[in-house]
N, C-alpha and C positions, 0 to 999 in steps of 0.2 A: 504494500501499499504508501502508495505517496505519502511523504512529512506531512503534503502542504492542499490533498484532504479532509475534509470532514470526518473528526473522528468516530468513528460506530457506536463508538458508548452515547452519547450522547450530548455533550454539553456543549454543544456550538461551536467547542476550539478543532484546532487544524489539529490529526493526525500526530505531527509535530512535535506540537507545545501542549497534547494530554496525553495522551496514552503509549505514545512511541518512547520517548524514554524509559518508562519504567520497562518498557517491552526490553528492549537493548541493554540496561544494567545500567543508563547513566543516571537515574536517579530511583527512590523507591517510593512506596505509595504511601501518604502522613495518616491513612486513615483506610478505615475496612471498606469504606466506602469506595474510595479511589482504586482500591486494589480490586471490590468487583465491578467496580467500569474497565480495569483497565483485562483484567478476564475474558466478557463479555468480548471484549475486542480480540481478545488476543482466538477470544472462539471464530468469528468474525471473518479472522483473516487468516485462520488456521496456523499460528504461534503456538505450536503444541508447548515448545519448551520454557516459554514463560507461560503458562499450564502448570506445566509439573515444575518448574521451577518455585511459583508462589504456594503446591499447596503445599501442606503443613505432612512432617516425615511420619509419622500413627496416620497417618489414616491416604498418603498419597501413593496409586496404580507403578505399575514396576511401568505401566508402558500405557501407551496412550492412542487411539485412533479416533479420527475424525472422522465423522458421514461425512463424502465430497459430496452428494448430495442436498446438502444441510447446508441454508445460506440465513445468517443471524443477521436480522432487516432491523431491531429497533428494541431500544430497553428503557423499564419504567422503572426507576427507582421507588417503594412508596411507604416502604419504614425500614429504619434504624434508633438502633438501641445501642449506646454505647458506642466502642470502633471509631474513638476521636483518638487526638493524638496526643494525651496523657493514658488512654486506657490499656487494656493488654486485654483484652477479649471485648467482642460484639456481632449484633451481627447484622445486619442489611436483608429485608424481603424485596423483591421484586420478578416482577412480569421479562422477563424475554421472547420478543418476538423469531419468528423464524418460516421460511420455506422448504418445502422441503419433496422436491418432484414436483413443482406446480401448486403447491397447498399450502395456503397459510395456518400456522397455528402460533402455542404460543407454552410456557410454562415459568407456572409460580411458586415460587421455593425462596423460603428464608432459610441463610446461608448463615452459618459462624466462623466464624478468623478470630487469630488469637495472633499477638504482635511477643513477640521475642524477639529485645531489645529494640534495633529499627524494624525489624524487619515482621509485618505483616502476612499471614499465609490463613488461606483457605482450612477448614477445616472441614466439613461437610456440610450437607445441609438436605433440608426435608422438603418435597414436594408437597404440593398443595392438589 
């Protein structure tokens, strides 16, 4: 994805200003929501390395294969609890919209995040 393209996470910023620096390791997410947004963008652009790198070691899969037929199109943040710069845990409830084989769909999930030092990681989530 071009750094001048709109970021898939929906902030309105360019990918180069928003999630791009997190994907390449130039910056770390300051909040659980920022990490959630960067992970959505990683699904949208197919960045498996970022997804695995930001997954908590206790729940991280050995490998991850994305469905090439699935296109992630829009993210809505519905609710957040904790997950700020001074918190050690947080949740983000979101709805992620996608298209797969021409059909629109969405998932709603409440994701749990933990911060260890300066790094947030995705622990797990419950689909609603």
